Structures are given as structure tokens and as C-alpha cells.
N, C-alpha and C positions, 0 to 999 in steps of 0.2 A: 798608806804606809809606803815609805820610799822603796822604789824598785819592785813593788808587788801590786797586783790588782785583784779585786774580788772576782767571784764567779760572775757570769753574764747576768744572771737574775738579780744578784745583789748590786751589780753595777747599774742596772735599770732603776732599782730602788733608790740608790744614791743619787743618780742623775735627776730623779724626780724631786728629791729633797733639795738638791742644789738649785734646780730651776726655781723652786719656791723661795729659797733663801735669797738668791741673787735678785729675783724680781722684787722682793720686798726691799732689799737694800738699794736697788736702783730707784725705787719710788721715794725712799727716804732721802737719798742723795740728790737726785735730779729734780724731783717734783716738790719736795718739802724742805730741802736744805737742812735736814736734821739727821745725818748719818749716825748709826749706832756702832759702826766698826771703822777701823782705820783703813786707809787705802791699801796697806800691806795685807790686811786680813781679807779685804774684798778681792784683791788681786789673787790671793791664794785660792779662794773659792772658785774664781773663774778659771784658774790654772788647773785645779783638780777636775773641773768640768771638762776642760779641753783634753786633759790626759785620758780621762775615761772615754771620751768620744773618739779619741785617736785609737784607743785599744779596742773599743767596741763600736765601730761606725754604724752598725745596724741598729744601735740603740738611740741614735740622735733624735731628740724629741722635737715635735712641732713648735714647742715653746722654749727651745733651747736658748740659753743665754748667748751662745755663739752666733745666733741669728739676729739678736736684738742689739740696738744701740740706745743707751740712755733709758728713758722711761717715757711713756705717753704723758702728754701734758695734762695735768690734773685740772679740776675746776679752778679757775683763776680769774681775777679781774683783768689780767692782761690778755689781749687778743692773741689768737693763734696765727702762726705764719707757716706756710708750707715751703720748705726749702726747694729751690729749683734743682739743686744738686744735693743729694743726701750727705749729711755730715756723718762720717764714718768714725769708728773706734780704731784701736790699734791692738795687734797681738803683742804679747809680752814675752820677754826672756829674762832669766835670772842668773845666767852663768855665761862665761866666755865661750864655752862649748856650744851653747844654744845660739849665740851670735854667729859663730863660725858656721853652724848648720843652716842658719837663716841665709847667709851669703851663698852657701853651697846650693840651697834650694832655688835661689834666684838664678844661679848658673844653670842648674838642671832644667828649670822651666824655660829658660831662654836658649837652651841647647848650646851653651858656651863651654869651652874646654875647662877641665877641672882646675887648672892653674890660672885661669883668666881672672884678673882683678876687676871688681865692679866698683866704680867710684861712687861715693855716697856723701851725704851731709850728716853732721851730728850736732845736736843742740840739746840743752837742758830741757827737761820735761817739767814745765811749771805746773804747780798744783792750784788751778783756778777753775773758773766757770767758762766753758766753751761759748764763744760768741761769733756770729757771722755778720760782717759789715758790708752792706751792698752799696756800691758807689755807681752812680749813673752820670756820665759826663763829668766825672771827677767829684761829684757832690754826694755826700752821704744821704741816702734816701730811706734806709731801713737797717735796723739792727735787730738780731734775733738770737735767742738762746738755742742750744742744740735740741733740747727736748728729747724725743725718741729717735732723732736723726733725720726723720722725715718732716715732723711738725714741731716747731718750737714756739716760743713766746716773743711777741713784739716788745722790745725794750728800747725803741728808738729815742723816746724823750729822755729816758734815764741815761743812755749812752752820751747824750749831748752834754752831760755834766762830767764826763771823764776827760780830764785835761789833755792827756796825750793822744786822744783819738781825734784826728783832724776832721772837721766838717767838710773841708774841700781839699782834695789832693793837689799836689803841684807836679808839673811835668807832663809828659806825653802819656796819658792814661787811656786805656781802652774805654769804649763807650759804656760798657757794663763790666764791672769787676767786683767780685765778692772776696773780701779779705777775711780770713778766719784766724782766730787766735784765742787767747785766754784773758779774761778779766780777772784781776787778782788784787790783793791787798798786801802791801809790804809787811814784814815782821814788825817794824817800828810803828807803823800806822795801826796795825792790829793791836799792839800793846796799848797804845794811846786810846784807841776806841774802847777797849775793855775797861780801861781805867775810868773813862768817862761814864761808861755804863754802870760800873760799880758805884761810882759817886752818886749817880742818879737812882740807885737802887733798882736798876733795870736788869734784864736778863743778859748774862754774859755769853759771848760766842765761844764755841768749842775750839775753833782754829781759824786761821786766816781764810781758808777756802770757804767755810760756812759764812764768815762775815762778808766776803765778797759776793757770794751768791744771794744772801739775804738782802744785801744793800742794792744789788742790781735789779732784783725781781720785786720792785716796789710799785704799787699803783700810783703812789704819790712820788713824782720824780724829785721833789724837793728833799725827800729823805735821802735819795741817792746823792743829790748834790752836796749833802752834808758829810758824806763818807768819802775818804781818800782812795778812790779806786784808780787802777791803772790797767794798761792793755799791752800785750806783746803778741805780735803776729807770728804764726808758724806755717801758714799756707794760704790756699785760696780755694774758692768753690766755682760757681758758675761764672763764666767770663766770655765776652764777645770775642776776645782775642787773648792769647798768652804770648807776649812779645819776647820771650826768652826760651832757650832750648834746654835749660837745666834748672834744677831745684835751687841751687845756690845762686845762680844769676838772677832768677826770678825773685828770690828773697831780697837780694841787693837792690833790685828795682823797686820793690815794695818799700824798702827803707828810704830810697831816694824820693819817693812820693810823699814822705812825711809820716809814715806809720812805723812805730818802733818795732824792731825785731830783736831777738836775743843777742846780746853781745858775745855769747859763747857759741854761736853758730859757726861751724868750720866746714871746710871741704876736705874729705879724706880719700886718699887714693887706694889705701889697702885696709884689710880687716884689722891689722895690728894698729893702724892709725886710729880706727874707731875705738878700739879698746884702750889705747893710751889716753884718748880724750875723755873717755868714760872715767878712767881712774883719776884723771886730773880734776874733773868736775866733782867726783865723789869726795876727794880729799879736801876740796875747797867749799863743799856744800854748806857747812856751818856759817861761813863768812858771807854767803850770798844774802842780798837784802830781801829775798822772797823764798818761799818754800818750793822745793822741787822733790820729785820722787823717782827720778831716773833720767836717762838720756834717750833721745829719739834718733833713730837712724832712718834715712830715706835714700833710695836709689836716686842718684843725681840726674841722670838722663831722663827727660820727660818722655822721650820716645819709648824707652824701656819701661817706664812706669805704665804707659798706655798698653804695651804688650802684656805686662804682668797682670794688670787688671785687679780685680777684687775677689775675695771670698765672701761669705755671707754678710759680714759686718765690718770687715777690715781690708785695707789694701795689701796685696802681696808684696808691695815694694817698700813697706815701712815696718819698723819694729821698735817697741819701747823696751829698753834694757833697764829693768828696775833695780833699785838698790837692795842689798841683802836684808834678810829678815832680822828682827831683833829677837833676843832670847832672854829668858828669865828662869829663876829657880823657884820651885814651890813644892808642896807636899800633897800626896794623894790621900785624901781623907775617906774615900769610899769608892767602890766599884759596883755599879748597877748593871743589870742586864735588860736590854730593850729587845722587843720582838717586832720584826718588820713584816710587811705584807707577804713576803715570800717565805716567812717562817724563820729567817736567819736570826740567831741570837747574837746581838751586838753588845759588847761590853763598853760601858761609858765610865770614864774616870771622873770622880767628883773632886775638885781641887780646892785647896786653900786659895782664896781669891788672890790673884797676882796681877800687877799692872805690867803690860808688855806693849811698849810703843804707844802709850796713851789709852789703851783699852784694857779693861779688867776682864780676865779670863777665869771662869769658874768650873768649866768641865771640858773634857776632851774625849773624842772617840778613840777607842782602843782596837777597833776593827774586828778582831776575832781571837780565838783561843791561842793561836800561834804567836800573835803579836805580844800577848801578855807573857807567853813563855820566852820570847826573844829578849824582852826587857827584864825578865825575871821580876815582874812587877807585883807588889803586894801593898795592901793598905798600910799607910805610914811611911812609905818610901819617899825620899826627896828626889825630885826629877828636874831635868832641864826641859823647858817648854819652848817651842818655836811656833810662830804664828804665820809662817809663809812657807812656800815650797809645795810639797806634795799634798798635804792636807792641812786644814786649819780647824782648831789648833792641833799641834802634834808633839808628842813626847819623843825627844831624840836621845835621851840618855837617862839611866837610873844611877844616881850617885851613891845609893846605899844598898846596892844589891848584895854586898858581902855581910851586911848586918843580919844577925839572927832574927827572923820574924816569921810568923805563920804564913805559909804559902796560900795563895788564892786558889780555890778549887772551882774550876769552871763547871757549871751545872750540867747534869745529864738528863734533866727534865725541864720542860718549859715552865717558866715562872708564871705564865698567864693561864694555862689550862692544865698543867700537870702531865701532858703527854711526853713520851720519851723524846729526847733531843739527841740527834746523832749527826755525824759527818759522813757523807757518802764517800765511797772509795775514790781517792784521787782529789778530794776537796778538803780545804782547811776550814770551811765554814760549818758551824754546828747549826742544825735546823730542827725546829719543832715538827714532829710528824703528825700533829693534830689536824693539819689542813684547815678546812672551813669550820671545824668545830672549835678552833682556837679564836677567841674573840679578837685578839690583837691582829691576826691575819685578816679576818673578815672585815674589820673596820678599816684597816689600811688598804685593802683591795677596793673598798667602796670609795675611799678618799681618792685613790688613784683613778678610778673610773670617772669621777666628776672633775678631775684636775684639768688644768689649762691645756695640756697636751692631748688629753683624751676628749671627753664630751664637753668639758668647760661649762659646767652648769653653775651659774652665778647664784649665790645664796646658800649653796650646800657646802658650808665650810666644815672644818674639823669638829667644831663644837656642836653644830647641828647634826652631823652624822653620828657622833657619839651619843647625843641625846636620843635621836630616833632609833638608833640601834639598841640602846638600853631599854627602850619601850617596846621593842619587838616589831617596830614598823619597817625597819630596813634590815634585811638579811641577805639579799641578792640584788644585783643591778636592776632587775625588772621591778623590784619593789619601789624603786624611785618613781617609776611611771604610774604607780598605783597610789601615790600620795594624795592625788586629787580626791580620792575617796575618804581621806582623813582630814579634810579641810576644817571641819568643826572641832575635831580633837586637837589639831595643831593650834587653832585659834584660842583654845581653852588653856594653852600652856603659857606660863609667864614669859613676857618679853615678845609675844607675838600679837600683832594687830592685823586688821583687815588688809591694809596695804602691803605689809611685809609678807603675809601669807599668799596674797594674790600675786605678788612679784615672784615669789619662789615657785608657785605652781605654773605661772606663765613661763618662767625660765625652763622648767622641766618640759612643758608642752612644746616649747620651741625646739626641743631636741628629738622630736618624734621621727624626724627624717635625718638622722645624723650622717656625717661623713663616714663612709665604711671603714676607711683606714684608721680614723680616730677611734671608732667603736672597737675595732679589732685590737688596737693598742691598749684601750681601756680595760679590756678583759684580763690583762696581766698575765698572758700566756708566757711562760718562761722562754727567754731568748727572742721574743718578738717585741722589739722596741718600735719607736715611732717610724724610723726609716724603713725597717724591715716590713712593718705593716703596710707602708705605702708601696714598697716594691712588690709585695704579694698582691695587693689590690690592683696595681697596674697590670699585672698578668691575668688575674681572674675576674676583675671588675665587680662580680657579685659574690657575696659571702657564701652562698650555697655551693658555688663552684669550688671555692677554696676548701670547704669542708669535704666535698667529694674527693678532691685531690689528696687531702690529708689522710683520709680513711682508706684510700686505695693504694695497694702495693704497686700496682702498675703505673700509677701517676707520680710516684716519687721522683722519677727521672725528670718529669716536667718541673717539679719544684726545684730540684737541684740545678736545673738549667738556668734558673733566674739568677742574674748577676747579683752577688752579695748574699745569696741564700745557701747556707752550708748544711751539712748533716745534722748539726745540733738543732737547728731550727726545724728541719723536717721531722726529727725525732720528737721534739717538743710538741709540734702540732699533732703528730700521731698519738702521743701520750694523752694530750688534752682531750681529744675526741674518743679515746678508748675508755675514758673514765665516765661511767653513767651519770654521776652527779654533774660533771661539767657539761655534758650533753643536755641535761635537764635545765641547767642555768642558761645555756645557749638558746635552746628552743623557747624557754620562758621569756627571755629578753627579746627575741625576734618576734614574739607574739605581741610585744608592746611597741616596737619601733620598726620602721621600714626604711632602711638606708637605701638611697638611690644607687644605681650603678656608678662605679668609680670611674670618673673621666679625667684624663690628664690634659690640662690646657697646654698647648704648644704654640710657638711663634710661627708665623707664616713664612716658611722657607721650603725649598725642594726636599729637605730631609726631615722636616718637622714630623714628629711622631714615629720616625723610623729608628731602627737599631743599627748602629754603625760600629764596626770593629777596625781598629788601627793595628797594623802588623808590619814587621820589618823595621828598618832604620829610617827615622824621619830626619830629614836634613835641614829643614828651615825652622823647625820648632821642636820642642820636647813633647813627649807623650802626654804629659799633664796639660800642656797648652792646647794640644789637639783635642783632648777630651773636653776641656773648658770651651773650646770653640763649638764642639758638637752640642753641648748642653745649651750654649747661647743660641743655637739655631733651632732649639726645640727637639733635638734628637737625643737618643740614649746611647752612650758609649759603653759597649759591652766588652768583656775580656776574652770571650771565646766565640767561635763561629758555630752556628747551628742553623737549623731550618728556619728559625725565626729571625735570622740576620737579614737585613735589607741591603747593606752596602759594606764593602770592605775597601779600606784605603791601604794600599800596599806599597811599602818602600823597599829599597834594596835589602836583600837578605831575607825577604819574607819566606817562610817555610811551610810548616804543616797547616797553618791557618789559611794560607793562600791556596794550598792544594785542596783543603776541605771546601773552601768557597767555590773553587772551580768544579769540584765534584757535585756540589749542590746547585750549581748554576746561578750563583749569587753574583750580582754586579760588582766588578772590581775596578777601581780607578787608582791613579797615582796621586802623589802629594800635590802636584801642580794643579790637577783637576779639582782636588778638594779645596785648594786655595782660591780657585775661581768661584766655587760655590759659596765659600765664606764671604768673599769680597762682594759678590753680587747681592748677598742678603743683608749687608751692612746698611 
């Protein structure tokens, strides 16, 4: 819901669902060319994930969509290609204010004055299939799809049939140069293709992007040859040399070599120039010969791009400004209550099916009791639905709130187990108090335990967990590792054969020595997300030491000293181990598995594995850039000085942190000395 966030536990639950949803849509889009949702709906899922991660950074999952690009290449007749330089994704913005904040973030990272303008390029964001063209001595030697960003599919023979992709570049071209862009199909060519498909009684394509992707990813290149595909370049990858100093100049060079670039690519000196070009493109969008879904901004200076670097899956120097969401009206035909693994009762609106931007929407999450109250929502109300922004889909207005109609009464008992459902003081979410006696919570916790971000046990999907739970075979995580004793019983069930049972049991046995942080996250302890679990295990290495610290009043200070660990996490750990049932689950599980000590891999540098604190004013870089440098060297950037600090980098104006470092005898260096360390390790 706009402007509001759930509790931390519910955020963790929602992030788990988002990771599953987005991974599924990634596979459908990138690997199967058969998306079930529009780009706007997909973007909104990713946006919601990013907003929750920004609000709860300790909950970032190991399988977070923010860490992944595309989808792993599925089984395919096309051979795989490992990209020499990873093909990244882009962060998104949906408002002018977010664009202004993006520019401000660039300034802050680069330690530029607040009024300093940063020159950028702006171009339309074409809706096609990403492709990388590798040229050696000016000759096209390989073409590959993006895939998961690291590994794509070899489509060289297919690309040979795309008329506007030159097989030989003209001009003074570097020895090796990878040109990256989008393979697409024009609107007119798409309409003609579907007309031909319909005449042949063949399957119709959903949109031009699907048609382009399906046409390019063909084992038989003659099929591609019969399809009218085109290409527009938007950047480059691996290169033996980059003969220009700016993004705009480099794109002009690429065009001079014979590769088409967007005719709408411009150089912008100010943020207002960016926004004016965005508005111009948006107004003329319908008249373009191809589909676009936004405008891409890039910092023009390649030197600044290099300094800005990358986050998990996207460059800090680029942003996609997406077009606004579409809206529609429909009727709420019912309100159901779902129970999550943390016991939260989530209302879900069942809608009269409505088409919004090419996608039929039939239900919408209503988040909690307060959201229903804010909308004054009742069964039968006519509402305005939006599929982008904070959540997807989202009700943004109730058009019939003044009409007399019976109010919706939020339940005060769990619909799954009948236990009392209450909202704790200070919280808006209503939760079932049944705990592990509630079947909804128990099955959801088991699903979370085997999910990709936790133990990632292949073969234990939702259907199997529900089936085994109903049979009484799975009631706690440890029961998963006792399934080998039920091989004959599983084999006797419909749908199971020797191979499928053996594969499942092998996948379970393969997790007998799980990653300790994943195991901790999988237990679903409130406030302990994937990142928090890793932070805890970096400090304690073995789970027994963590439990001892959580149960000891004297050790709470050690827990709070961990960067990113706050009182809520410490209290949640204490509460978990105070509950005898939880301790029984913990001990039962550790009787079945033996996680090795948690070891953090670091790069070889003088500060690898050390804790570094930056204090005072940094004059050549921002605090964010300094922390990014520390992480790149395998160090940990902490926010406070303690006995566990190894090095303090102090700039002018350093105060209490510098005094604390001197008191503890910690090594202190200035910014210039840090720059030498970083330079020597590059």
C-alpha cells in the first residue's frame, strides 16, 4: 500500500513470495518467451521488492531478484555462451522526483556539490530481446542472448539473417568490441506476422517482444530468416579499447561503424533536459514504429561511470524511467482471508475480471485490516485498479463508498485453525495466535525452509509439502531428513516412481551439511532475514555460539555491536530460544544436519577480512563510494568503532570515532593512505 510498509516479519514473508513470483516470471520471459504478465506488472513486482529491501535491508534474500539478471538458460538446442562481461539490468523510476533523486545520488556518490549538473544521455527503451554482438577485427564472430546475464544462448547463425546487423563493421574499430542492444519486431511487421499465423491456423504471438524472442531463439535459422527482425544498439560490453570518453560520443562511433542506434538518443546537460525528452518521447510513443516502455538515462562521462560502478545487478550510472501505469474500473466480488507463515491474516479481494494493459486481473491483495478501513471497502464496491507502483495489483480508489452496503467485518479468529486472531500493540497486522498448531503456518514455514533462499531442496514443492503434511510425515524441518525412512510409502503414492523418489531423497541428503546462514534464515525467526542471518554467522561462525549469545543477557552487547543488528533482532532471537518448542525444533534439526563453520570468502588485499570504519569528511569520494571500495577489497565497512575494528580511515573533522580508535589503539590512516591501498589492490 502506498506510503506504508508491513511489519518486518510480514515483509520477510512478502519478499519470499516476490522472489518466487519474479523467478517464475523471469523463466517465462527469458527462457520460454511466454510471459503471463505485462512489463508494467513485472516492473511493479520488482519495484515492490526493491522498496521492501530498502525499508528492511536485513531481510534481503540470497535469491533476491535484485541480485539476479534474467534467468538461467533452460535446456535448449542452442549452445550456451558465457559472457566475457556480464550483461546487467537497470534500476527503474516511475516519477520525476525519482529521476531527480537518481541524479542527486550520483552527485552524492561522486562527492559533487548539490547544484552540480551531471551530463547524461537519454534514449527510448525499446521492448525487445537483449543481444550481444561480438566483433573481432571488425567481423561478427558471435551473437548471444542475455540469458541470466552471465550465460546466454548462441544465436550467431540466426543473427546472420537480421538485415540491419552488419557482418563486417566499417571504419577504425577496436580489435575486440561487443555491441549490445535489442532485437525487436516493428508493430507493422508484428501485425503482418500474426495475420499470416492466423491464416495458417498457427499459434498467434502475444506481442512484438514475444514474436522477436521466439523468432531469434530458433534451432533452425531458416525460421529466423523468414521473420522480419531488426536491431538497435544501446551500449557495449567487453572491448579491447573504448575509443571515446563519453557515452554519447561512443554511441555515435558505433553508428558510424554501421550499427543502428536509436534516432531518439540525445545528450542532456541538466535534469530538466532529461525530463523534457522523456515527456516528448511519451507523447509521441504511439507513433513510433516499435514498442517502448520508457526512457533510459546514462551518465555521459565514461570516467564517472567507472567510478560509480555497479550494485548487485545494475549500474549506478543508469536508470530506466518507465511510463505510468494504466488503470481500470471493476467490482469487488468477494474478500477472502489468507494465513501466512508468520500467522498474519491477509485479506485478498476477488475481482470481476478486468483487462488492464493487456493483462486480465482477477484478485488483489488488500494487505491488512487498516487498508480495508482506509478504502471503506465492502463486497460489491466499484473500485479503481492500478497495476504498477507500490504493489501489483493495487486498489487506489473506492468509487461507491457512499452507497449503503453491509460493512466487511475483519475476523477475530483464524479461519484455518480457529485460534484467536489479534493485533499486537503498535501493529496494524492481525495474526493468528495458534503458532505451530495452525496448519497454514506450519506448512508455510516448511515451504520457507526448503525455498531457494534457505535450504533450496529441489523436489519439495508446495504440492509435495502439502501432501506430506496432510499425511503426518512432515511437521517440522527435521522430518524432512527422515523422509528416507518413508521411501516405500512415498513410492506407493500416486505420481511417484523410483526415479522421482530417489531424486527427492538425494536432494534432501545433499543438504545434510547446509550453509549455516541459509539454515538460520530457513527457520523463519522473526526479523532474521537472509542478510541478517549472514551477518550473524559472520560474527559467530557456528550456530551453537549464536544460540549461547542469544540466551545470555551478558552477550546482548556483542549482538548489538554487529553492524545492521538492532534491538528487534536481539529480542526476536531471545524470544525464539526462550520458547521450549522452538528449542526442541532446533535441537531436533541439528540432530539431523551438521552445518560447517561459516567462512566468508575475501579477496586478497591488505584489508581483506578486516573491519574498516570511515569517519570525518572524505574529500575525494563519498562515504558510499568508500564503503564500496572496502567491500571490493574484501573488507567490511562498519558504522561504529569497537574493539573489533581493525582500521579507521579518518578525514578532516573526525570526532568521537577517532578518539575511540586512539583510545583502543586501533590503526588510523588518512584518505590518501586509503587511496594507495585501494590502488595497489586493483
